[in-house]
C-alpha positions as CSV (number, residue, x, y, z in Angstrom):
1,M,-8.7,17.7,-35.1
2,P,-5.0,17.3,-34.1
3,D,-2.8,20.4,-34.1
4,R,-0.3,20.5,-36.9
5,H,3.2,22.0,-36.7
6,K,5.5,22.9,-39.6
7,R,8.9,21.3,-39.6
8,A,12.0,22.8,-41.3
9,D,11.5,20.6,-44.3
10,G,7.9,21.8,-44.8
11,K,6.2,18.6,-43.6
12,E,3.6,18.6,-40.9
13,T,3.7,16.6,-37.7
14,S,0.9,15.8,-35.3
15,A,1.0,16.8,-31.7
16,T,-2.0,14.7,-30.7
17,L,-1.6,12.8,-27.5
18,R,-3.9,10.0,-26.3
19,T,-5.1,10.2,-22.7
20,P,-5.2,6.9,-20.8
21,D,-8.5,5.2,-20.1
22,A,-9.6,2.2,-18.2
23,T,-8.7,-0.3,-20.9
24,T,-5.8,1.3,-22.8
25,A,-2.3,1.4,-21.3
26,P,-0.7,4.9,-21.1
27,K,1.3,5.4,-24.2
28,E,4.8,6.9,-24.3
29,Q,5.5,9.6,-26.9
30,E,7.3,7.9,-29.8
31,T,8.6,10.8,-31.8
32,A,11.7,12.2,-30.3
33,G,11.2,15.6,-31.9
34,A,7.5,16.0,-31.0
35,P,6.6,18.8,-28.6
36,Q,6.0,17.9,-25.0
37,A,2.4,17.8,-23.9
38,P,1.3,19.8,-20.9
39,D,0.9,18.0,-17.6
40,R,-2.5,16.4,-17.1
41,A,-4.4,15.8,-14.0
42,D,-6.1,12.6,-15.2
43,G,-3.1,10.6,-16.4
44,P,0.6,9.9,-16.2
45,P,3.0,12.8,-16.8
46,A,4.6,13.2,-20.3
47,P,7.7,10.9,-20.6
48,Q,11.1,12.4,-20.5
49,P,13.5,12.2,-23.5
50,Q,15.6,9.0,-23.5
51,D,18.9,10.9,-23.0
52,A,17.5,12.6,-19.9
53,Q,16.3,9.2,-18.6
54,R,19.8,7.7,-19.1
55,K,21.5,10.7,-17.3
56,S,19.3,10.4,-14.3
57,R,19.1,6.6,-14.0
58,R,22.1,6.1,-11.7
59,P,21.2,8.8,-9.1
60,R,17.6,7.7,-9.2
61,G,18.7,4.1,-8.6
62,L,20.6,5.3,-5.5
63,S,17.5,7.3,-4.4
64,L,15.3,4.2,-4.8
65,A,17.7,2.2,-2.6
66,V,17.6,4.9,0.1
67,Y,13.8,5.1,-0.2
68,L,13.4,1.3,0.2
69,T,15.7,1.2,3.2
70,S,13.8,4.0,4.9
71,A,10.5,2.3,4.0
72,I,11.6,-1.1,5.5
73,L,12.8,0.6,8.7
74,V,9.7,2.7,9.4
75,R,7.2,0.0,8.3
76,S,9.0,-2.6,10.4
77,A,8.7,-0.2,13.3
78,S,5.0,0.3,12.6
79,G,4.3,-3.5,12.0
80,G,6.2,-4.5,15.2
81,A,4.8,-1.8,17.4
82,P,1.5,-3.5,18.4
83,V,3.3,-6.7,19.3
84,A,5.9,-4.8,21.3
85,L,3.3,-2.8,23.2
86,V,1.4,-5.9,24.2
87,A,4.7,-7.6,25.2
88,L,5.7,-4.6,27.3
89,T,2.4,-4.5,29.2
90,L,2.7,-8.2,29.9
91,A,6.2,-7.8,31.2
92,R,5.1,-5.2,33.8
93,P,2.6,-6.9,36.2
94,G,0.1,-4.5,37.7
95,H,0.1,-2.1,34.7
96,G,-2.9,-3.4,32.8
97,G,-1.5,-6.6,31.2
98,A,-2.7,-7.7,27.8
99,A,-5.9,-5.6,28.1
100,L,-3.9,-2.4,28.3
101,G,-1.6,-3.6,25.5
102,G,-4.6,-4.2,23.3
103,V,-5.9,-0.7,24.0
104,L,-2.6,0.9,23.2
105,A,-2.3,-1.1,20.0
106,A,-5.8,0.1,19.0
107,L,-4.9,3.7,19.8
108,L,-1.9,3.4,17.5
109,T,-4.1,2.5,14.5
110,L,-7.2,4.6,15.3
111,P,-5.7,7.9,14.1
112,N,-5.6,6.5,10.5
113,I,-9.0,8.1,10.1
114,A,-7.2,11.4,9.9
115,G,-5.2,10.1,7.0
116,P,-6.6,12.4,4.3
117,W,-5.9,15.5,6.3
118,M,-2.3,14.3,7.0
119,A,-1.9,13.6,3.3
120,R,-3.0,17.1,2.4
121,W,-0.5,18.5,4.8
122,L,2.1,16.4,3.0
123,E,1.0,17.7,-0.4
124,E,1.0,21.3,0.5
125,A,4.7,21.1,1.6
126,R,7.3,22.8,-0.6
127,D,9.6,19.8,0.0
128,P,7.7,16.8,1.3
129,R,10.9,15.1,2.3
130,F,11.0,17.2,5.5
131,Q,7.4,16.4,6.4
132,L,8.0,12.7,6.0
133,A,11.2,12.9,7.9
134,A,9.4,14.8,10.7
135,A,6.6,12.2,10.8
136,F,8.9,9.3,11.0
137,T,11.0,10.9,13.7
138,V,7.9,11.8,15.8
139,F,6.6,8.3,15.5
140,G,9.9,6.9,16.7
141,L,10.1,9.4,19.6
142,M,6.5,8.7,20.7
143,L,7.0,5.0,20.5
144,A,10.2,5.1,22.5
145,G,8.6,7.6,24.9
146,T,5.7,5.2,25.4
147,G,8.0,2.4,26.5
148,L,10.0,4.7,28.8
149,T,7.0,6.3,30.5
150,L,4.7,3.3,30.9
151,G,4.3,2.8,34.6
152,R,5.8,6.2,35.4
153,L,3.1,8.5,34.0
154,P,-0.7,8.2,34.1
155,V,-2.0,5.8,31.5
156,V,-4.0,8.7,29.9
157,L,-0.8,10.6,29.1
158,V,0.8,7.4,27.8
159,G,-2.2,7.0,25.5
160,V,-1.8,10.5,24.2
161,L,1.8,9.7,23.2
162,V,0.5,6.6,21.3
163,I,-2.1,8.7,19.5
164,V,0.4,11.3,18.5
165,G,2.6,8.5,17.1
166,G,-0.4,7.0,15.3
167,L,-1.2,10.2,13.5
168,C,2.1,9.7,11.6
169,D,1.1,6.1,10.5
170,P,-0.8,7.1,7.3
171,L,2.3,8.9,6.1
172,M,4.4,5.6,6.5
173,T,2.1,3.7,4.2
174,G,0.1,5.5,1.5
175,G,1.8,8.8,2.1
176,L,5.2,7.5,1.5
177,S,4.1,5.4,-1.5
178,S,2.5,8.4,-3.1
179,R,6.0,10.1,-3.4
180,L,7.6,7.1,-5.1
181,A,6.9,7.9,-8.7
182,L,8.0,11.5,-8.2
183,I,11.4,10.2,-6.8
184,V,11.9,7.6,-9.5
185,G,10.9,9.8,-12.4
186,E,8.5,9.7,-15.3
187,D,9.5,6.5,-17.1
188,T,6.5,4.2,-16.8
189,R,8.5,0.9,-16.7
190,A,10.7,2.3,-13.9
191,Q,7.7,3.3,-11.9
192,R,6.1,-0.1,-12.2
193,R,9.3,-1.8,-11.1
194,A,9.7,0.6,-8.2
195,E,6.1,-0.1,-7.1
196,G,6.9,-3.8,-7.1
197,W,9.9,-3.2,-4.8
198,D,7.7,-0.9,-2.6
199,S,5.2,-3.6,-2.3
200,A,8.0,-5.9,-1.1
201,T,8.8,-3.5,1.7
202,Y,5.3,-4.2,3.2
203,G,5.8,-7.9,3.1
204,T,9.4,-7.7,4.5
205,S,8.3,-5.3,7.3
206,N,5.4,-7.5,8.3
207,I,8.0,-10.3,8.9
208,L,10.9,-8.3,10.2
209,G,8.9,-6.1,12.7
210,P,7.4,-8.9,14.8
211,A,10.5,-11.1,14.4
212,A,12.7,-8.3,15.7
213,V,10.4,-7.8,18.7
214,A,10.5,-11.5,19.5
215,A,14.3,-11.7,19.2
216,I,15.0,-8.5,21.2
217,T,12.5,-9.3,23.9
218,A,14.0,-12.7,24.4
219,L,17.5,-11.3,24.7
220,T,17.1,-8.0,26.6
221,G,13.4,-7.5,27.4
222,A,10.3,-5.9,25.9
223,L,11.4,-2.3,26.8
224,S,14.5,-2.7,24.6
225,A,12.3,-3.9,21.8
226,V,10.0,-0.9,22.0
227,V,13.0,1.5,22.1
228,A,14.7,-0.3,19.2
229,L,11.6,0.1,17.0
230,G,11.5,3.8,18.0
231,A,15.1,4.1,16.9
232,A,14.4,2.5,13.6
233,G,11.7,5.1,13.0
234,M,14.0,7.9,13.7
235,L,16.7,6.5,11.5
236,A,14.2,6.2,8.7
237,G,13.5,9.9,9.1
238,L,17.1,10.8,8.8
239,L,17.3,8.7,5.6
240,M,14.5,10.7,4.0
241,L,16.6,13.8,4.2
242,A,19.2,12.0,2.1
243,L,16.8,11.8,-0.9
244,P,17.0,14.3,-3.6
245,E,14.2,16.8,-4.2
246,E,11.2,15.3,-6.0
247,H,10.8,15.7,-9.8
248,R,7.4,17.3,-9.6
249,T,5.5,18.6,-12.6
250,A,3.9,22.1,-12.7
251,A,0.5,20.4,-12.1
252,A,1.9,18.7,-9.0
253,K,3.0,22.0,-7.6
254,Q,-0.5,23.4,-7.7
255,R,-2.4,24.0,-4.4
256,S,-3.5,20.7,-2.9
257,M,-7.2,19.8,-3.4
258,P,-9.5,20.1,-0.3
259,V,-10.1,16.8,1.3
260,R,-13.7,16.7,0.1
261,D,-12.8,17.3,-3.5
262,A,-10.1,14.6,-3.4
263,L,-12.7,12.1,-2.0
264,E,-15.0,13.1,-4.9
265,V,-12.2,12.3,-7.4
266,I,-11.9,8.8,-6.0
267,V,-15.7,8.2,-6.3
268,R,-16.2,9.8,-9.7
269,K,-13.1,8.6,-11.6
270,G,-14.0,5.1,-12.8
271,P,-10.6,3.2,-12.4
272,L,-10.0,4.6,-8.9
273,R,-13.6,3.9,-7.9
274,R,-13.6,0.4,-9.2
275,V,-10.2,-0.6,-7.8
276,M,-11.1,1.0,-4.4
277,I,-14.3,-1.1,-4.1
278,A,-12.7,-4.2,-5.5
279,T,-9.7,-4.1,-3.2
280,M,-11.8,-3.3,-0.2
281,I,-13.9,-6.4,-0.8
282,T,-10.8,-8.5,-1.4
283,S,-9.3,-7.2,1.8
284,V,-12.2,-8.7,3.8
285,S,-10.8,-12.1,2.7
286,T,-7.1,-11.3,3.1
287,G,-7.7,-9.8,6.5
288,G,-8.9,-13.1,7.9
289,V,-6.4,-15.4,6.2
290,M,-4.0,-15.7,9.2
291,V,-6.9,-16.5,11.6
292,I,-8.2,-19.2,9.4
293,A,-4.7,-20.6,8.7
294,V,-4.0,-21.2,12.4
295,V,-7.2,-23.2,12.8
296,F,-6.9,-25.0,9.5
297,G,-3.3,-26.1,10.0
298,R,-4.1,-27.4,13.5
299,N,-7.0,-29.4,12.1
300,L,-4.8,-30.9,9.3
301,Q,-1.8,-31.7,11.5
302,G,-3.1,-31.7,15.0
303,S,-0.5,-29.1,16.3
304,P,-0.7,-25.3,16.7
305,G,2.7,-25.0,15.1
306,A,1.3,-26.3,11.8
307,G,-1.2,-23.5,11.7
308,A,1.6,-20.9,12.3
309,A,3.5,-22.6,9.4
310,L,0.5,-22.1,7.1
311,G,0.5,-18.4,8.0
312,A,4.2,-18.2,7.4
313,A,3.7,-19.8,4.0
314,Y,1.2,-17.1,3.1
315,G,3.7,-14.5,4.2
316,V,6.6,-16.0,2.3
317,G,4.4,-16.3,-0.8
318,N,3.4,-12.6,-0.4
319,L,7.0,-11.5,-0.2
320,C,8.0,-13.6,-3.2
321,G,5.1,-12.2,-5.3
322,A,6.2,-8.7,-4.5
323,L,9.8,-9.4,-5.3
324,L,8.7,-10.9,-8.6
325,T,6.9,-7.7,-9.6
326,G,10.1,-5.7,-8.7
327,A,12.2,-7.9,-10.9
328,F,9.6,-8.2,-13.7
329,P,7.4,-5.1,-13.6
330,L,3.8,-5.2,-14.8
331,T,3.1,-3.8,-18.2
332,G,-0.1,-2.6,-19.7
333,E,-3.3,-1.1,-18.2
334,P,-3.1,-1.5,-14.4
335,E,-6.8,-1.7,-13.9
336,R,-7.0,-4.8,-16.1
337,W,-4.2,-6.3,-14.0
338,V,-6.2,-5.7,-10.9
339,M,-9.2,-7.5,-12.1
340,R,-7.2,-10.5,-13.4
341,L,-5.3,-10.7,-10.2
342,I,-8.5,-10.6,-8.0
343,A,-9.8,-13.5,-10.1
344,A,-6.5,-15.3,-9.6
345,N,-6.6,-14.7,-5.9
346,A,-10.2,-16.0,-5.7
347,V,-9.0,-19.2,-7.4
348,A,-6.0,-19.5,-5.0
349,V,-8.2,-19.0,-1.9
350,G,-10.6,-21.7,-3.3
351,L,-7.7,-24.1,-3.7
352,C,-6.8,-23.5,-0.1
353,A,-10.3,-24.8,0.9
354,L,-10.1,-27.9,-1.3
355,V,-6.5,-29.1,-0.6
356,P,-6.4,-32.8,0.3
357,G,-3.5,-32.6,2.7
358,Y,-1.1,-30.4,4.6
359,V,1.7,-30.2,2.0
360,F,-0.8,-29.0,-0.6
361,A,-2.2,-26.5,1.9
362,L,1.3,-25.0,2.3
363,A,1.6,-24.5,-1.5
364,A,-2.0,-23.2,-1.8
365,F,-1.5,-20.6,0.9
366,A,1.8,-19.5,-0.6
367,L,0.1,-19.1,-3.9
368,A,-2.7,-17.0,-2.3
369,G,-0.1,-14.8,-0.7
370,A,1.7,-14.3,-4.0
371,T,-1.4,-13.3,-5.9
372,S,-2.3,-10.9,-3.1
373,A,1.1,-9.2,-3.3
374,V,1.0,-8.8,-7.1
375,L,-2.6,-7.5,-6.7
376,F,-1.4,-4.9,-4.3
377,T,1.4,-3.8,-6.7
378,A,-1.2,-3.4,-9.5
379,S,-3.4,-1.3,-7.2
380,L,-0.5,1.0,-6.5
381,A,-0.1,1.4,-10.2
382,V,-3.7,2.4,-10.6
383,R,-3.4,5.0,-7.9
384,S,-0.2,6.3,-9.5
385,V,-1.7,6.6,-13.0
386,Y,-5.1,8.0,-12.2
387,S,-4.4,10.2,-9.2
388,P,-4.5,14.0,-9.8
389,P,-1.1,15.5,-9.2
390,N,-2.4,17.9,-6.6
391,A,-4.3,15.1,-4.7
392,R,-1.9,12.3,-5.1
393,A,-1.1,11.7,-1.5
394,Q,-4.8,12.0,-0.5
395,V,-5.8,9.3,-3.0
396,F,-3.1,7.0,-1.9
397,V,-3.8,7.4,1.9
398,T,-7.6,7.3,1.6
399,M,-7.6,4.1,-0.5
400,A,-5.0,2.5,1.8
401,G,-7.0,3.5,4.9
402,L,-10.3,2.1,3.5
403,K,-8.4,-1.1,2.6
404,M,-7.0,-1.4,6.1
405,A,-10.5,-0.9,7.6
406,A,-11.9,-3.6,5.4
407,G,-9.1,-5.9,6.4
408,S,-9.8,-5.3,10.1
409,A,-13.4,-6.2,9.5
410,G,-12.3,-9.3,7.7
411,T,-10.2,-10.3,10.7
412,A,-13.1,-10.0,13.1
413,L,-15.4,-11.8,10.7
414,A,-13.0,-14.7,10.2
415,G,-12.9,-15.2,14.0
416,T,-16.6,-15.8,13.9
417,L,-16.7,-17.9,10.7
418,V,-13.8,-20.2,11.5
419,G,-15.9,-21.7,14.3
420,I,-18.1,-23.4,11.6
421,G,-15.1,-24.9,9.9
422,P,-12.0,-23.4,8.2
423,R,-12.8,-25.0,4.9
424,L,-16.2,-23.5,4.7
425,A,-14.7,-20.2,5.8
426,L,-12.2,-20.3,3.0
427,C,-14.9,-21.2,0.5
428,L,-16.9,-18.1,1.6
429,N,-13.8,-16.0,1.3
430,A,-13.2,-17.2,-2.3
431,V,-16.8,-16.3,-3.1
432,V,-16.3,-12.8,-1.5
433,V,-13.2,-12.2,-3.6
434,A,-14.9,-13.4,-6.8
435,S,-17.8,-11.0,-6.1
436,A,-15.3,-8.1,-6.3
437,V,-14.6,-8.9,-9.9
438,T,-18.4,-9.1,-10.7
439,I,-19.1,-5.8,-9.0
440,A,-16.2,-4.1,-10.8
441,L,-17.3,-5.4,-14.2
442,T,-20.9,-4.4,-13.5
443,D,-19.7,-0.9,-12.7
444,L,-17.7,-0.8,-15.9
445,R,-20.7,-2.0,-18.0
446,L,-23.0,0.7,-16.4
447,T,-20.4,3.3,-17.0
448,R,-20.3,2.5,-20.7
449,C,-24.0,3.0,-20.9
450,R,-23.8,6.5,-19.5
451,P,-24.0,9.5,-21.8
452,P,-20.5,10.9,-22.4
453,A,-21.3,14.1,-20.6
454,A,-22.1,12.3,-17.4
455,D,-18.6,10.8,-17.0
456,P,-16.3,11.8,-19.8
457,E,-13.3,10.0,-18.4
458,D,-15.1,6.6,-18.2
459,A,-17.1,7.0,-21.4
460,R,-13.9,6.4,-23.4
461,V,-13.5,2.9,-21.8
């Protein structure tokens, strides 16, 4: 029964609040005079009064601009670093060449397996801004140090510098994104809009990072490109210090969950589990898109440049899709959006396989990129809504790391499948993406059949 409270006029008001489930969008409290609900670990925080939201809108808008600038800088440095390291080793004959560059690039991504522990370190901080600033600065210093010491110190020591920098990488992706809602505030629409802009920083950085490396290398050399990326990381760290203190709830200030408990939350909480599995399967497809695009474009037009243009069309579509969600934020239950967008992405990838000519291929790859970006934004919303406040960063980083691992596997798989024909490879990718929806819906159906005591959060679906 809902609790009743007496008003001054003798009438009763209800303080019942509905918790979000996998099919019902989180509701904002409609009665201005209703008492605020306590913070909950399984849903979004209680909304602020409208007057408080209006007072904080302008400074939070400035904070969002600072956040996005820092995110673009550090993610561009991260995205361009593998390209810069390979270019640097190629520019120094006798120091390992492309093979060493590939090893250094691998060492930069390998420490992502420590992401959950890095995320817990972030959550336990009194003011996470300083941890993020330190991580970005260390990444920049280690990257610049790698460029300056390559050929002057033993390769093993150079590899250690790269690994130390790579340990900071999880905080640049999921770790940084996990703090966004706390910077923006508790307004749901503002959070969805900010997540759209955050998604756009990934697409922008994936273009800017390698492009900056190519331009600087052509002008002044590969070493200058590596040092410039390091400087971008350090500047991003300084910008983090310009952000205001996070608007954390009492629940968010609790002691961080142990890593094992946070992983259990992802597995046991239905929306997080389903979205994690579905996006991992989808990432197998998206991870191989660029490899397939190069071969497919060359087959259609007879030139390697045509394949690169198909890959660029996918990237441009991805960026446009992310910008669209920033301008027009998603509304409603985010898990539903994830399932719809996975289905849309499967259709788009299928269209890529069936296009009759090159112009249609450009449009289809752009559409596939756009649906992938909006899907990523929706998955950020699921993490934001359903992550426990004291395991928020761990959920973000763990799901991001698993997605990256699946994408890497997809890249390797695409290199094998493309030999039998790019159209067939794209058809198989479309089937893989469609299977993600089937698996998620099967999980949801089985969850509904469980006794309420087995999984109380999903039994309400």
